[in-house]
N, CA, C and O atoms as a GROMACS GRO file, in nm:
protein
  600
    1MET      N    1  -2.904  -0.104   0.565
    1MET     CA    2  -2.790  -0.011   0.541
    1MET      C    3  -2.727  -0.041   0.404
    1MET      O    4  -2.713  -0.158   0.370
    2PRO      N    5  -2.691   0.056   0.326
    2PRO     CA    6  -2.627   0.035   0.197
    2PRO      C    7  -2.492  -0.024   0.215
    2PRO      O    8  -2.428  -0.009   0.319
    3VAL      N    9  -2.447  -0.094   0.109
    3VAL     CA   10  -2.314  -0.146   0.095
    3VAL      C   11  -2.234  -0.061  -0.011
    3VAL      O   12  -2.286  -0.041  -0.121
    4ARG      N   13  -2.124  -0.017   0.015
    4ARG     CA   14  -2.043   0.062  -0.086
    4ARG      C   15  -1.915  -0.010  -0.114
    4ARG      O   16  -1.858  -0.080  -0.031
    5GLY      N   17  -1.870   0.011  -0.242
    5GLY     CA   18  -1.738  -0.045  -0.282
    5GLY      C   19  -1.631   0.047  -0.274
    5GLY      O   20  -1.645   0.164  -0.310
    6ILE      N   21  -1.518   0.000  -0.225
    6ILE     CA   22  -1.391   0.084  -0.215
    6ILE      C   23  -1.284   0.006  -0.282
    6ILE      O   24  -1.260  -0.110  -0.249
    7ARG      N   25  -1.218   0.069  -0.376
    7ARG     CA   26  -1.108   0.002  -0.448
    7ARG      C   27  -0.977   0.049  -0.407
    7ARG      O   28  -0.962   0.163  -0.363
    8GLY      N   29  -0.874  -0.038  -0.420
    8GLY     CA   30  -0.742  -0.001  -0.398
    8GLY      C   31  -0.645  -0.095  -0.466
    8GLY      O   32  -0.677  -0.211  -0.491
    9ALA      N   33  -0.525  -0.046  -0.496
    9ALA     CA   34  -0.424  -0.130  -0.562
    9ALA      C   35  -0.288  -0.072  -0.508
    9ALA      O   36  -0.272   0.043  -0.468
   10THR      N   37  -0.194  -0.168  -0.514
   10THR     CA   38  -0.052  -0.131  -0.482
   10THR      C   39   0.038  -0.232  -0.553
   10THR      O   40  -0.010  -0.319  -0.626
   11THR      N   41   0.166  -0.219  -0.531
   11THR     CA   42   0.260  -0.319  -0.584
   11THR      C   43   0.352  -0.356  -0.470
   11THR      O   44   0.383  -0.280  -0.379
   12ALA      N   45   0.395  -0.489  -0.486
   12ALA     CA   46   0.492  -0.547  -0.391
   12ALA      C   47   0.634  -0.530  -0.453
   12ALA      O   48   0.655  -0.539  -0.574
   13ASP      N   49   0.726  -0.507  -0.364
   13ASP     CA   50   0.867  -0.488  -0.408
   13ASP      C   51   0.925  -0.612  -0.469
   13ASP      O   52   1.012  -0.605  -0.556
   14ALA      N   53   0.876  -0.731  -0.423
   14ALA     CA   54   0.931  -0.856  -0.471
   14ALA      C   55   0.829  -0.970  -0.440
   14ALA      O   56   0.736  -0.952  -0.362
   15ASN      N   57   0.849  -1.086  -0.504
   15ASN     CA   58   0.763  -1.201  -0.472
   15ASN      C   59   0.808  -1.275  -0.350
   15ASN      O   60   0.847  -1.392  -0.355
   16ARG      N   61   0.803  -1.205  -0.237
   16ARG     CA   62   0.831  -1.267  -0.103
   16ARG      C   63   0.712  -1.239  -0.008
   16ARG      O   64   0.645  -1.137  -0.018
   17GLY      N   65   0.692  -1.328   0.079
   17GLY     CA   66   0.574  -1.313   0.167
   17GLY      C   67   0.580  -1.185   0.248
   17GLY      O   68   0.477  -1.118   0.263
   18ASP      N   69   0.695  -1.148   0.299
   18ASP     CA   70   0.699  -1.026   0.373
   18ASP      C   71   0.673  -0.899   0.282
   18ASP      O   72   0.609  -0.805   0.329
   19ALA      N   73   0.718  -0.898   0.162
   19ALA     CA   74   0.692  -0.785   0.068
   19ALA      C   75   0.545  -0.778   0.034
   19ALA      O   76   0.486  -0.670   0.033
   20ILE      N   77   0.487  -0.892   0.008
   20ILE     CA   78   0.344  -0.891  -0.025
   20ILE      C   79   0.256  -0.841   0.093
   20ILE      O   80   0.164  -0.762   0.077
   21LYS      N   81   0.290  -0.893   0.211
   21LYS     CA   82   0.219  -0.845   0.335
   21LYS      C   83   0.238  -0.698   0.364
   21LYS      O   84   0.143  -0.625   0.393
   22ALA      N   85   0.361  -0.657   0.354
   22ALA     CA   86   0.390  -0.514   0.382
   22ALA      C   87   0.319  -0.419   0.288
   22ALA      O   88   0.271  -0.314   0.331
   23ALA      N   89   0.311  -0.455   0.156
   23ALA     CA   90   0.242  -0.370   0.065
   23ALA      C   91   0.091  -0.372   0.091
   23ALA      O   92   0.025  -0.269   0.078
   24THR      N   93   0.036  -0.485   0.128
   24THR     CA   94  -0.108  -0.499   0.156
   24THR      C   95  -0.141  -0.426   0.278
   24THR      O   96  -0.244  -0.358   0.280
   25VAL      N   97  -0.061  -0.435   0.382
   25VAL     CA   98  -0.082  -0.363   0.513
   25VAL      C   99  -0.093  -0.211   0.479
   25VAL      O  100  -0.188  -0.142   0.517
   26GLU      N  101   0.009  -0.166   0.408
   26GLU     CA  102   0.015  -0.026   0.372
   26GLU      C  103  -0.113   0.022   0.297
   26GLU      O  104  -0.165   0.130   0.322
   27LEU      N  105  -0.159  -0.061   0.206
   27LEU     CA  106  -0.283  -0.024   0.129
   27LEU      C  107  -0.405  -0.022   0.213
   27LEU      O  108  -0.487   0.069   0.204
   28LEU      N  109  -0.420  -0.128   0.302
   28LEU     CA  110  -0.538  -0.140   0.389
   28LEU      C  111  -0.536  -0.020   0.490
   28LEU      O  112  -0.640   0.039   0.518
   29GLN      N  113  -0.419   0.013   0.540
   29GLN     CA  114  -0.413   0.122   0.638
   29GLN      C  115  -0.446   0.250   0.567
   29GLN      O  116  -0.509   0.335   0.630
   30GLU      N  117  -0.412   0.273   0.448
   30GLU     CA  118  -0.445   0.394   0.371
   30GLU      C  119  -0.594   0.392   0.343
   30GLU      O  120  -0.657   0.497   0.354
   31LEU      N  121  -0.649   0.289   0.309
   31LEU     CA  122  -0.798   0.286   0.284
   31LEU      C  123  -0.874   0.316   0.413
   31LEU      O  124  -0.973   0.389   0.413
   32VAL      N  125  -0.828   0.258   0.524
   32VAL     CA  126  -0.892   0.292   0.655
   32VAL      C  127  -0.878   0.431   0.685
   32VAL      O  128  -0.975   0.490   0.732
   33ARG      N  129  -0.762   0.497   0.662
   33ARG     CA  130  -0.740   0.634   0.694
   33ARG      C  131  -0.829   0.726   0.603
   33ARG      O  132  -0.894   0.819   0.651
   34LEU      N  133  -0.829   0.699   0.482
   34LEU     CA  134  -0.903   0.782   0.382
   34LEU      C  135  -1.053   0.775   0.413
   34LEU      O  136  -1.122   0.877   0.404
   35ASN      N  137  -1.103   0.657   0.448
   35ASN     CA  138  -1.246   0.638   0.458
   35ASN      C  139  -1.300   0.630   0.604
   35ASN      O  140  -1.420   0.614   0.626
   36HIS      N  141  -1.207   0.640   0.700
   36HIS     CA  142  -1.242   0.630   0.839
   36HIS      C  143  -1.318   0.492   0.868
   36HIS      O  144  -1.422   0.488   0.935
   37LEU      N  145  -1.260   0.387   0.813
   37LEU     CA  146  -1.325   0.259   0.817
   37LEU      C  147  -1.318   0.200   0.958
   37LEU      O  148  -1.220   0.223   1.029
   38VAL      N  149  -1.422   0.123   0.999
   38VAL     CA  150  -1.431   0.044   1.114
   38VAL      C  151  -1.432  -0.100   1.061
   38VAL      O  152  -1.523  -0.138   0.988
   39PRO      N  153  -1.333  -0.179   1.096
   39PRO     CA  154  -1.322  -0.317   1.039
   39PRO      C  155  -1.449  -0.395   1.060
   39PRO      O  156  -1.485  -0.473   0.972
   40GLU      N  157  -1.522  -0.379   1.175
   40GLU     CA  158  -1.643  -0.448   1.193
   40GLU      C  159  -1.757  -0.416   1.091
   40GLU      O  160  -1.855  -0.489   1.080
   41GLU      N  161  -1.742  -0.311   1.022
   41GLU     CA  162  -1.838  -0.273   0.915
   41GLU      C  163  -1.792  -0.318   0.776
   41GLU      O  164  -1.864  -0.296   0.678
   42VAL      N  165  -1.681  -0.378   0.765
   42VAL     CA  166  -1.633  -0.430   0.635
   42VAL      C  167  -1.708  -0.559   0.604
   42VAL      O  168  -1.692  -0.660   0.674
   43ALA      N  169  -1.792  -0.556   0.499
   43ALA     CA  170  -1.870  -0.675   0.470
   43ALA      C  171  -1.791  -0.788   0.412
   43ALA      O  172  -1.819  -0.905   0.437
   44LEU      N  173  -1.686  -0.750   0.328
   44LEU     CA  174  -1.588  -0.842   0.277
   44LEU      C  175  -1.480  -0.772   0.206
   44LEU      O  176  -1.492  -0.656   0.167
   45ALA      N  177  -1.368  -0.847   0.187
   45ALA     CA  178  -1.249  -0.788   0.123
   45ALA      C  179  -1.212  -0.903   0.021
   45ALA      O  180  -1.191  -1.019   0.055
   46TYR      N  181  -1.205  -0.856  -0.108
   46TYR     CA  182  -1.169  -0.949  -0.210
   46TYR      C  183  -1.034  -0.895  -0.265
   46TYR      O  184  -1.026  -0.783  -0.316
   47PHE      N  185  -0.932  -0.978  -0.254
   47PHE     CA  186  -0.797  -0.940  -0.300
   47PHE      C  187  -0.767  -1.022  -0.427
   47PHE      O  188  -0.805  -1.138  -0.441
   48THR      N  189  -0.697  -0.956  -0.518
   48THR     CA  190  -0.638  -1.027  -0.637
   48THR      C  191  -0.488  -0.989  -0.633
   48THR      O  192  -0.448  -0.885  -0.581
   49ALA      N  193  -0.411  -1.082  -0.692
   49ALA     CA  194  -0.267  -1.053  -0.710
   49ALA      C  195  -0.236  -1.105  -0.854
   49ALA      O  196  -0.294  -1.203  -0.902
   50THR      N  197  -0.139  -1.033  -0.920
   50THR     CA  198  -0.100  -1.073  -1.050
   50THR      C  199  -0.027  -1.207  -1.033
   50THR      O  200   0.023  -1.236  -0.925
   51PRO      N  201  -0.021  -1.292  -1.145
   51PRO     CA  202   0.039  -1.423  -1.137
   51PRO      C  203   0.183  -1.426  -1.084
   51PRO      O  204   0.229  -1.527  -1.031
   52ASP      N  205   0.255  -1.313  -1.100
   52ASP     CA  206   0.393  -1.310  -1.053
   52ASP      C  207   0.408  -1.300  -0.899
   52ASP      O  208   0.520  -1.299  -0.847
   53LEU      N  209   0.300  -1.293  -0.831
   53LEU     CA  210   0.303  -1.286  -0.681
   53LEU      C  211   0.229  -1.412  -0.628
   53LEU      O  212   0.106  -1.419  -0.630
   54ASP      N  213   0.310  -1.510  -0.580
   54ASP     CA  214   0.252  -1.637  -0.527
   54ASP      C  215   0.316  -1.685  -0.405
   54ASP      O  216   0.300  -1.801  -0.366
   55ALA      N  217   0.395  -1.591  -0.335
   55ALA     CA  218   0.461  -1.629  -0.217
   55ALA      C  219   0.371  -1.623  -0.093
   55ALA      O  220   0.398  -1.692   0.006
   56GLU      N  221   0.269  -1.545  -0.098
   56GLU     CA  222   0.181  -1.531   0.017
   56GLU      C  223   0.044  -1.480  -0.030
   56GLU      O  224   0.032  -1.420  -0.137
   57PHE      N  225  -0.058  -1.506   0.052
   57PHE     CA  226  -0.196  -1.451   0.027
   57PHE      C  227  -0.203  -1.311   0.078
   57PHE      O  228  -0.168  -1.292   0.194
   58PRO      N  229  -0.245  -1.209   0.002
   58PRO     CA  230  -0.260  -1.076   0.051
   58PRO      C  231  -0.350  -1.073   0.176
   58PRO      O  232  -0.331  -0.991   0.266
   59ALA      N  233  -0.452  -1.171   0.179
   59ALA     CA  234  -0.541  -1.163   0.293
   59ALA      C  235  -0.475  -1.187   0.426
   59ALA      O  236  -0.528  -1.147   0.530
   60ALA      N  237  -0.360  -1.252   0.427
   60ALA     CA  238  -0.281  -1.272   0.546
   60ALA      C  239  -0.248  -1.141   0.613
   60ALA      O  240  -0.243  -1.136   0.736
   61ALA      N  241  -0.226  -1.035   0.540
   61ALA     CA  242  -0.202  -0.907   0.592
   61ALA      C  243  -0.321  -0.852   0.667
   61ALA      O  244  -0.306  -0.796   0.776
   62ALA      N  245  -0.439  -0.868   0.610
   62ALA     CA  246  -0.559  -0.825   0.680
   62ALA      C  247  -0.578  -0.895   0.810
   62ALA      O  248  -0.618  -0.831   0.908
   63ARG      N  249  -0.549  -1.028   0.818
   63ARG     CA  250  -0.562  -1.100   0.941
   63ARG      C  251  -0.464  -1.041   1.042
   63ARG      O  252  -0.500  -1.023   1.158
   64GLU      N  253  -0.338  -1.009   1.000
   64GLU     CA  254  -0.242  -0.950   1.090
   64GLU      C  255  -0.282  -0.814   1.142
   64GLU      O  256  -0.233  -0.771   1.246
   65LEU      N  257  -0.372  -0.744   1.068
   65LEU     CA  258  -0.422  -0.620   1.117
   65LEU      C  259  -0.538  -0.632   1.209
   65LEU      O  260  -0.591  -0.532   1.258
   66GLY      N  261  -0.582  -0.762   1.236
   66GLY     CA  262  -0.689  -0.793   1.326
   66GLY      C  263  -0.830  -0.806   1.254
   66GLY      O  264  -0.936  -0.802   1.317
   67TRP      N  265  -0.824  -0.821   1.125
   67TRP     CA  266  -0.957  -0.836   1.055
   67TRP      C  267  -0.994  -0.982   1.057
   67TRP      O  268  -1.002  -1.047   0.953
   68VAL      N  269  -1.016  -1.036   1.179
   68VAL     CA  270  -1.045  -1.180   1.184
   68VAL      C  271  -1.192  -1.215   1.164
   68VAL      O  272  -1.223  -1.331   1.138
   69GLU      N  273  -1.281  -1.123   1.174
   69GLU     CA  274  -1.425  -1.145   1.151
   69GLU      C  275  -1.465  -1.111   1.010
   69GLU      O  276  -1.575  -1.145   0.967
   70VAL      N  277  -1.378  -1.044   0.936
   70VAL     CA  278  -1.410  -1.002   0.796
   70VAL      C  279  -1.389  -1.120   0.703
   70VAL      O  280  -1.281  -1.180   0.704
   71PRO      N  281  -1.490  -1.155   0.622
   71PRO     CA  282  -1.470  -1.256   0.519
   71PRO      C  283  -1.366  -1.201   0.416
   71PRO      O  284  -1.378  -1.090   0.364
   72LEU      N  285  -1.265  -1.287   0.391
   72LEU     CA  286  -1.156  -1.255   0.303
   72LEU      C  287  -1.144  -1.356   0.195
   72LEU      O  288  -1.163  -1.476   0.219
   73LEU      N  289  -1.113  -1.311   0.076
   73LEU     CA  290  -1.096  -1.402  -0.041
   73LEU      C  291  -0.985  -1.351  -0.130
   73LEU      O  292  -0.974  -1.230  -0.152
   74CYS      N  293  -0.906  -1.439  -0.179
   74CYS     CA  294  -0.797  -1.408  -0.271
   74CYS      C  295  -0.819  -1.467  -0.406
   74CYS      O  296  -0.878  -1.575  -0.413
   75GLY      N  297  -0.778  -1.408  -0.514
   75GLY     CA  298  -0.785  -1.470  -0.646
   75GLY      C  299  -0.662  -1.413  -0.727
   75GLY      O  300  -0.590  -1.324  -0.685
   76VAL      N  301  -0.648  -1.473  -0.843
   76VAL     CA  302  -0.544  -1.437  -0.936
   76VAL      C  303  -0.602  -1.328  -1.036
   76VAL      O  304  -0.706  -1.349  -1.100
   77GLU      N  305  -0.533  -1.219  -1.045
   77GLU     CA  306  -0.574  -1.110  -1.142
   77GLU      C  307  -0.551  -1.166  -1.287
   77GLU      O  308  -0.464  -1.250  -1.312
   78MET      N  309  -0.634  -1.115  -1.376
   78MET     CA  310  -0.622  -1.153  -1.516
   78MET      C  311  -0.482  -1.118  -1.568
   78MET      O  312  -0.427  -1.016  -1.526
   79GLN      N  313  -0.427  -1.191  -1.650
   79GLN     CA  314  -0.298  -1.163  -1.702
   79GLN      C  315  -0.311  -1.094  -1.841
   79GLN      O  316  -0.315  -1.156  -1.948
   80VAL      N  317  -0.317  -0.964  -1.828
   80VAL     CA  318  -0.336  -0.878  -1.951
   80VAL      C  319  -0.187  -0.833  -1.986
   80VAL      O  320  -0.103  -0.802  -1.901
   81ARG      N  321  -0.167  -0.834  -2.119
   81ARG     CA  322  -0.029  -0.809  -2.164
   81ARG      C  323   0.001  -0.662  -2.169
   81ARG      O  324  -0.093  -0.583  -2.182
   82GLN      N  325   0.123  -0.619  -2.160
   82GLN     CA  326   0.174  -0.484  -2.181
   82GLN      C  327   0.154  -0.464  -2.332
   82GLN      O  328   0.162  -0.561  -2.407
   83PRO      N  329   0.130  -0.340  -2.377
   83PRO     CA  330   0.150  -0.218  -2.313
   83PRO      C  331   0.024  -0.158  -2.247
   83PRO      O  332   0.018  -0.037  -2.226
   84ASN      N  333  -0.069  -0.236  -2.217
   84ASN     CA  334  -0.191  -0.195  -2.140
   84ASN      C  335  -0.150  -0.124  -2.010
   84ASN      O  336  -0.081  -0.184  -1.928
   85PRO      N  337  -0.190  -0.001  -1.989
   85PRO     CA  338  -0.137   0.072  -1.872
   85PRO      C  339  -0.189   0.013  -1.737
   85PRO      O  340  -0.136   0.045  -1.631
   86ARG      N  341  -0.288  -0.070  -1.744
   86ARG     CA  342  -0.337  -0.125  -1.621
   86ARG      C  343  -0.275  -0.265  -1.596
   86ARG      O  344  -0.308  -0.330  -1.497
   87ALA      N  345  -0.189  -0.309  -1.682
   87ALA     CA  346  -0.117  -0.436  -1.668
   87ALA      C  347   0.004  -0.410  -1.589
   87ALA      O  348   0.113  -0.404  -1.646
   88VAL      N  349  -0.008  -0.395  -1.463
   88VAL     CA  350   0.102  -0.358  -1.363
   88VAL      C  351   0.155  -0.487  -1.306
   88VAL      O  352   0.078  -0.567  -1.252
   89PRO      N  353   0.283  -0.507  -1.317
   89PRO     CA  354   0.347  -0.628  -1.254
   89PRO      C  355   0.348  -0.613  -1.105
   89PRO      O  356   0.350  -0.504  -1.048
   90ARG      N  357   0.346  -0.736  -1.042
   90ARG     CA  358   0.355  -0.748  -0.890
   90ARG      C  359   0.242  -0.667  -0.826
   90ARG      O  360   0.263  -0.605  -0.722
   91CYS      N  361   0.129  -0.666  -0.881
   91CYS     CA  362   0.017  -0.582  -0.838
   91CYS      C  363  -0.076  -0.660  -0.746
   91CYS      O  364  -0.108  -0.776  -0.767
   92ILE      N  365  -0.116  -0.589  -0.643
   92ILE     CA  366  -0.219  -0.644  -0.542
   92ILE      C  367  -0.332  -0.543  -0.551
   92ILE      O  368  -0.314  -0.422  -0.537
   93ARG      N  369  -0.451  -0.599  -0.574
   93ARG     CA  370  -0.573  -0.513  -0.578
   93ARG      C  371  -0.669  -0.556  -0.473
   93ARG      O  372  -0.667  -0.673  -0.435
   94VAL      N  373  -0.755  -0.470  -0.424
   94VAL     CA  374  -0.851  -0.511  -0.330
   94VAL      C  375  -0.984  -0.433  -0.358
   94VAL      O  376  -0.982  -0.315  -0.395
   95LEU      N  377  -1.095  -0.503  -0.340
   95LEU     CA  378  -1.230  -0.446  -0.341
   95LEU      C  379  -1.285  -0.471  -0.201
   95LEU      O  380  -1.303  -0.585  -0.159
   96LEU      N  381  -1.311  -0.367  -0.133
   96LEU     CA  382  -1.379  -0.377  -0.004
   96LEU      C  383  -1.530  -0.344  -0.020
   96LEU      O  384  -1.567  -0.247  -0.086
   97LEU      N  385  -1.610  -0.424   0.040
   97LEU     CA  386  -1.755  -0.389   0.046
   97LEU      C  387  -1.775  -0.349   0.188
   97LEU      O  388  -1.750  -0.425   0.281
   98TYR      N  389  -1.825  -0.219   0.203
   98TYR     CA  390  -1.837  -0.160   0.339
   98TYR      C  391  -1.981  -0.115   0.368
   98TYR      O  392  -2.045  -0.047   0.288
   99ASN      N  393  -2.024  -0.152   0.475
   99ASN     CA  394  -2.163  -0.120   0.525
   99ASN      C  395  -2.158   0.030   0.580
   99ASN      O  396  -2.093   0.058   0.681
  100THR      N  397  -2.227   0.121   0.513
  100THR     CA  398  -2.226   0.258   0.554
  100THR      C  399  -2.345   0.330   0.490
  100THR      O  400  -2.394   0.297   0.383
  101ASP      N  401  -2.387   0.437   0.569
  101ASP     CA  402  -2.488   0.524   0.511
  101ASP      C  403  -2.436   0.632   0.423
  101ASP      O  404  -2.513   0.704   0.359
  102ARG      N  405  -2.301   0.644   0.418
  102ARG     CA  406  -2.242   0.735   0.327
  102ARG      C  407  -2.271   0.697   0.186
  102ARG      O  408  -2.300   0.581   0.157
  103SER      N  409  -2.261   0.799   0.095
  103SER     CA  410  -2.285   0.765  -0.049
  103SER      C  411  -2.162   0.706  -0.108
  103SER      O  412  -2.052   0.715  -0.052
  104GLN      N  413  -2.180   0.641  -0.227
  104GLN     CA  414  -2.068   0.591  -0.302
  104GLN      C  415  -1.973   0.698  -0.344
  104GLN      O  416  -1.852   0.674  -0.355
  105ARG      N  417  -2.026   0.824  -0.369
  105ARG     CA  418  -1.943   0.933  -0.408
  105ARG      C  419  -1.843   0.971  -0.293
  105ARG      O  420  -1.738   1.028  -0.321
  106GLU      N  421  -1.874   0.942  -0.173
  106GLU     CA  422  -1.788   0.978  -0.063
  106GLU      C  423  -1.678   0.875  -0.040
  106GLU      O  424  -1.587   0.902   0.038
  107MET      N  425  -1.683   0.763  -0.102
  107MET     CA  426  -1.583   0.654  -0.084
  107MET      C  427  -1.453   0.706  -0.151
  107MET      O  428  -1.455   0.764  -0.259
  108ARG      N  429  -1.342   0.681  -0.080
  108ARG     CA  430  -1.213   0.726  -0.124
  108ARG      C  431  -1.127   0.598  -0.166
  108ARG      O  432  -1.114   0.504  -0.088
  109HIS      N  433  -1.072   0.598  -0.286
  109HIS     CA  434  -0.998   0.485  -0.342
  109HIS      C  435  -0.849   0.524  -0.330
  109HIS      O  436  -0.818   0.642  -0.324
  110ALA      N  437  -0.756   0.423  -0.326
  110ALA     CA  438  -0.623   0.451  -0.316
  110ALA      C  439  -0.542   0.363  -0.411
  110ALA      O  440  -0.562   0.242  -0.417
  111TYR      N  441  -0.450   0.425  -0.486
  111TYR     CA  442  -0.363   0.355  -0.577
  111TYR      C  443  -0.227   0.393  -0.542
  111TYR      O  444  -0.186   0.506  -0.568
  112LEU      N  445  -0.150   0.302  -0.481
  112LEU     CA  446  -0.014   0.331  -0.428
  112LEU      C  447   0.095   0.272  -0.510
  112LEU      O  448   0.073   0.188  -0.597
  113ARG      N  449   0.213   0.318  -0.481
  113ARG     CA  450   0.335   0.267  -0.548
  113ARG      C  451   0.320   0.256  -0.698
  113ARG      O  452   0.276   0.350  -0.764
  114GLY      N  453   0.355   0.144  -0.753
  114GLY     CA  454   0.348   0.131  -0.906
  114GLY      C  455   0.205   0.118  -0.956
  114GLY      O  456   0.185   0.114  -1.077
  115ALA      N  457   0.109   0.112  -0.872
  115ALA     CA  458  -0.035   0.095  -0.916
  115ALA      C  459  -0.086   0.236  -0.944
  115ALA      O  460  -0.204   0.248  -0.978
  116ARG      N  461  -0.008   0.346  -0.933
  116ARG     CA  462  -0.053   0.476  -0.975
  116ARG      C  463  -0.091   0.483  -1.119
  116ARG      O  464  -0.179   0.561  -1.156
  117ALA      N  465  -0.027   0.402  -1.202
  117ALA     CA  466  -0.055   0.394  -1.342
  117ALA      C  467  -0.206   0.350  -1.367
  117ALA      O  468  -0.269   0.393  -1.463
  118ILE      N  469  -0.256   0.268  -1.281
  118ILE     CA  470  -0.402   0.229  -1.298
  118ILE      C  471  -0.483   0.348  -1.268
  118ILE      O  472  -0.577   0.372  -1.344
  119ARG      N  473  -0.462   0.427  -1.169
  119ARG     CA  474  -0.532   0.540  -1.132
  119ARG      C  475  -0.526   0.646  -1.246
  119ARG      O  476  -0.628   0.701  -1.288
  120GLU      N  477  -0.411   0.669  -1.289
  120GLU     CA  478  -0.391   0.766  -1.402
  120GLU      C  479  -0.470   0.725  -1.528
  120GLU      O  480  -0.528   0.810  -1.595
  121ASP      N  481  -0.470   0.598  -1.558
  121ASP     CA  482  -0.548   0.546  -1.668
  121ASP      C  483  -0.698   0.564  -1.649
  121ASP      O  484  -0.772   0.599  -1.742
  122LEU      N  485  -0.742   0.538  -1.527
  122LEU     CA  486  -0.887   0.555  -1.499
  122LEU      C  487  -0.935   0.705  -1.516
  122LEU      O  488  -1.050   0.734  -1.549
  123GLU      N  489  -0.842   0.791  -1.493
  123GLU     CA  490  -0.882   0.936  -1.506
  123GLU      C  491  -0.920   0.969  -1.652
  123GLU      O  492  -1.006   1.054  -1.676
  124ARG      N  493  -0.859   0.904  -1.745
  124ARG     CA  494  -0.891   0.944  -1.889
  124ARG      C  495  -1.030   0.889  -1.926
  124ARG      O  496  -1.081   0.923  -2.032
  125TRP      N  497  -1.091   0.807  -1.843
  125TRP     CA  498  -1.221   0.749  -1.874
  125TRP      C  499  -1.334   0.851  -1.816
  125TRP      O  500  -1.451   0.844  -1.855
  126ARG      N  501  -1.294   0.935  -1.731
  126ARG     CA  502  -1.391   1.027  -1.663
  126ARG      C  503  -1.430   1.136  -1.759
  126ARG      O  504  -1.344   1.191  -1.827
  127PRO      N  505  -1.563   1.171  -1.766
  127PRO     CA  506  -1.600   1.284  -1.846
  127PRO      C  507  -1.547   1.414  -1.782
  127PRO      O  508  -1.536   1.424  -1.660
  128PRO      N  509  -1.516   1.512  -1.867
  128PRO     CA  510  -1.466   1.639  -1.809
  128PRO      C  511  -1.546   1.700  -1.700
  128PRO      O  512  -1.493   1.757  -1.604
  129ALA      N  513  -1.679   1.686  -1.715
  129ALA     CA  514  -1.774   1.748  -1.610
  129ALA      C  515  -1.762   1.684  -1.474
  129ALA      O  516  -1.811   1.738  -1.375
  130ASP      N  517  -1.694   1.563  -1.470
  130ASP     CA  518  -1.685   1.486  -1.342
  130ASP      C  519  -1.556   1.526  -1.262
  130ASP      O  520  -1.537   1.484  -1.148
  131VAL      N  521  -1.472   1.607  -1.325
  131VAL     CA  522  -1.346   1.636  -1.255
  131VAL      C  523  -1.377   1.706  -1.120
  131VAL      O  524  -1.442   1.810  -1.116
  132GLY      N  525  -1.330   1.648  -1.014
  132GLY     CA  526  -1.353   1.701  -0.878
  132GLY      C  527  -1.496   1.668  -0.832
  132GLY      O  528  -1.539   1.716  -0.727
  133GLY      N  529  -1.568   1.593  -0.905
  133GLY     CA  530  -1.707   1.569  -0.869
  133GLY      C  531  -1.729   1.421  -0.831
  133GLY      O  532  -1.691   1.377  -0.722
  134ALA      N  533  -1.789   1.348  -0.920
  134ALA     CA  534  -1.844   1.216  -0.885
  134ALA      C  535  -1.738   1.128  -0.824
  134ALA      O  536  -1.774   1.042  -0.744
  135ASP      N  537  -1.614   1.140  -0.853
  135ASP     CA  538  -1.516   1.046  -0.791
  135ASP      C  539  -1.394   1.119  -0.747
  135ASP      O  540  -1.282   1.094  -0.793
  136ARG      N  541  -1.418   1.208  -0.658
  136ARG     CA  542  -1.309   1.275  -0.593
  136ARG      C  543  -1.220   1.175  -0.521
  136ARG      O  544  -1.104   1.202  -0.489
  137GLY      N  545  -1.279   1.060  -0.496
  137GLY     CA  546  -1.216   0.950  -0.422
  137GLY      C  547  -1.099   0.888  -0.489
  137GLY      O  548  -1.022   0.820  -0.421
  138LEU      N  549  -1.078   0.906  -0.614
  138LEU     CA  550  -0.958   0.851  -0.674
  138LEU      C  551  -0.848   0.951  -0.641
  138LEU      O  552  -0.815   1.040  -0.719
  139GLU      N  553  -0.792   0.932  -0.520
  139GLU     CA  554  -0.699   1.034  -0.465
  139GLU      C  555  -0.574   1.045  -0.557
  139GLU      O  556  -0.526   0.948  -0.616
  140LYS      N  557  -0.525   1.167  -0.565
  140LYS     CA  558  -0.392   1.185  -0.634
  140LYS      C  559  -0.292   1.115  -0.541
  140LYS      O  560  -0.297   1.127  -0.419
  141VAL      N  561  -0.200   1.042  -0.605
  141VAL     CA  562  -0.101   0.972  -0.532
  141VAL      C  563   0.041   1.026  -0.564
  141VAL      O  564   0.117   0.966  -0.640
  142GLN      N  565   0.071   1.135  -0.504
  142GLN     CA  566   0.203   1.193  -0.523
  142GLN      C  567   0.263   1.214  -0.396
  142GLN      O  568   0.204   1.281  -0.312
  143GLY      N  569   0.382   1.160  -0.372
  143GLY     CA  570   0.449   1.168  -0.243
  143GLY      C  571   0.381   1.083  -0.136
  143GLY      O  572   0.309   0.989  -0.170
  144ARG      N  573   0.402   1.113  -0.015
  144ARG     CA  574   0.348   1.043   0.099
  144ARG      C  575   0.218   1.102   0.149
  144ARG      O  576   0.156   1.051   0.241
  145GLY      N  577   0.177   1.214   0.084
  145GLY     CA  578   0.053   1.284   0.137
  145GLY      C  579  -0.072   1.204   0.111
  145GLY      O  580  -0.077   1.082   0.120
  146GLU      N  581  -0.174   1.284   0.078
  146GLU     CA  582  -0.308   1.219   0.058
  146GLU      C  583  -0.297   1.112  -0.055
  146GLU      O  584  -0.266   1.142  -0.170
  147GLY      N  585  -0.324   0.989  -0.016
  147GLY     CA  586  -0.341   0.883  -0.106
  147GLY      C  587  -0.226   0.794  -0.136
  147GLY      O  588  -0.242   0.698  -0.212
  148GLY      N  589  -0.106   0.821  -0.080
  148GLY     CA  590  -0.001   0.722  -0.108
  148GLY      C  591   0.140   0.758  -0.091
  148GLY      O  592   0.177   0.865  -0.042
  149GLN      N  593   0.222   0.662  -0.135
  149GLN     CA  594   0.361   0.670  -0.124
  149GLN      C  595   0.424   0.663  -0.258
  149GLN      O  596   0.378   0.586  -0.342
  150ALA      N  597   0.526   0.736  -0.285
  150ALA     CA  598   0.596   0.733  -0.421
  150ALA      C  599   0.663   0.598  -0.442
  150ALA      O  600   0.724   0.575  -0.546
   0.00000   0.00000   0.00000
């Protein structure tokens, strides 16, 4: 069975354990919703957090969601300086590897809260012919609808 990658990112309101876990839970729930994920089919989840988030491991949120059999790992995100649009403060990112027969094109990614800037920057790298095509999964994140919370 193929393994597919699913990306997501969000921001925490503060460097507090509860804020880090709340943002991570919201992100994982959105990825589950968008992709109809079954936790037993998640091969691994790799989380990173920017250096300004050190009060809790984002993986703790996955455990609280019941992801006890999923291998989880946390790391520190590269510290890239502003004005790089992907240098988002208090940012939590995740890469899920998922066992599925669905194509990579069908995977849906989510960029919530302040991480919308990452998604918007990614769009400028897409060739014009790809609009609505190869990666429809980079969901628009406007409001609470498809893909996220403002």
